[in-house]
KEFIFI-992428 format. One line per field, with one value per residue (C-alpha): x, y, z. Coordinates in pm, whole numbers, plus 50000, padded with zeros to 5 digits. Example, Ala and Ser with C-alpha at 12.3 -4.5 7.8 and 13.67 -1.06 7.14 Angstrom:
2
east [51230  51367]
north [49550  49894]
up [50780  50714]
This chain:
156
east [42691  42716  42609  42521  42851  43016  42811  42922  43306  43275  43065  43181  43185  42824  42686  42840  43013  42800  42774  42957  43187  43011  43056  43140  42794  42663  42878  42808  42412  42442  42620  42399  42091  42230  42333  41997  41852  42074  41958  41580  41545  41862  42170  42280  42649  42619  42451  42727  42955  42791  42759  43167  43195  42994  43203  43538  43437  43385  43722  43572  43791  43698  43600  43310  43211  43188  42992  42736  42687  42627  42362  42202  42204  42053  41784  41702  41402  41356  41425  41254  41522  41807  41729  41601  41961  41983  41837  41988  41725  41972  42144  41812  41754  42108  42056  41734  41913  42197  41940  41756  42132  42185  41858  41959  42263  42100  41920  41568  41384  41136  40818  41002  41256  41003  40818  41133  41192  40853  40917  41275  41117  40836  41098  41304  41032  41041  40734  40612  40654  41022  41099  40955  41159  41470  41389  41335  41653  41860  41692  41757  42143  42157  41982  42191  42503  42374  42310  42646  42817  42622  42738  43106  43094  42964  43240  43502]
north [92943  92971  93310  93368  93543  93204  93033  93322  93270  92888  92922  93260  93141  93006  93278  93582  93513  93588  93381  93658  93949  94265  94597  94896  95040  94704  94715  95060  94983  94651  94837  95152  94912  94710  95020  95168  94832  94869  95188  95143  95028  95153  94965  94736  94664  94305  94461  94712  94420  94220  94509  94573  94209  94209  94514  94359  94033  94216  94363  94719  95029  95318  95530  95278  95265  95628  95677  95395  95566  95893  95744  95560  95908  96110  95826  95774  95520  95490  95143  95181  95449  95243  94933  95076  95030  94661  94468  94125  93894  93674  93957  94097  93765  93787  94139  94017  93721  93932  94192  93925  93776  94113  94122  93790  93916  94032  93698  93843  93977  94227  94384  94690  94457  94216  94511  94653  94304  94318  94677  94563  94238  94428  94726  94433  94286  93944  93752  93695  93311  93364  93588  93329  93085  93272  93345  92976  92871  93106  93001  92611  92706  92868  92583  92300  92520  92491  92120  92033  92243  92028  91712  91825  91941  91600  91409  91554]
up [37639  37254  37103  36753  36686  36783  36494  36259  36345  36282  35949  35805  35438  35466  35682  35488  35195  34870  34551  34374  34485  34574  34424  34616  34586  34707  35014  35070  35056  35274  35559  35526  35583  35848  36052  36009  36126  36432  36506  36496  36893  37004  36932  37197  37253  37106  36772  36750  36778  36511  36282  36330  36275  35934  35836  35924  35753  35431  35412  35381  35398  35617  35333  35224  35591  35637  35299  35418  35751  35579  35344  35652  35830  35505  35466  35849  35902  35500  35435  35098  34978  35133  34954  34634  34466  34565  34262  34322  34481  34642  34787  34948  35100  35256  35361  35534  35711  35855  35971  36168  36290  36412  36618  36755  36919  37245  37262  37250  36922  37078  36926  36773  36613  36485  36321  36195  36019  35869  35741  35586  35436  35259  35140  35005  34813  35003  35026  35387  35335  35214  35520  35756  35604  35647  36011  36059  35891  36098  36427  36317  36252  36592  36771  36588  36699  37059  37052  36883  37170  37418  37248  37220  37572  37700  37494  37727]
């Protein structure tokens, strides 16, 4: 079975790499928001693995991670405060995408997670239509990966 993390491993530049290099402050904000998103409904093992994968993919040192986790703890459940410093619209969209990918890690996005995505999208200032489009594109990527895996398996 193909997991979302398999999709990320195969396409890390497309999924994770920003159009420009992120500043230390942006990395801290990114990690803090994703950490808070993961905590909303209790962190599953798959979500924790995804969070760790994101952090390791960004090549972030421990000091930055610790700072981000402290900010998340200080601003617990306050998406507005956590995202306030993130001004770049493209970065906001990427953050929303990665939050959704994290929720997809345990296969089912439950009601609490959907509400959290709505809150996050609102805090990021994303129009509902854009948020839905991001979710649909992520779902399409995952579906394409599943279909490709089936195709590749049938070629054996």
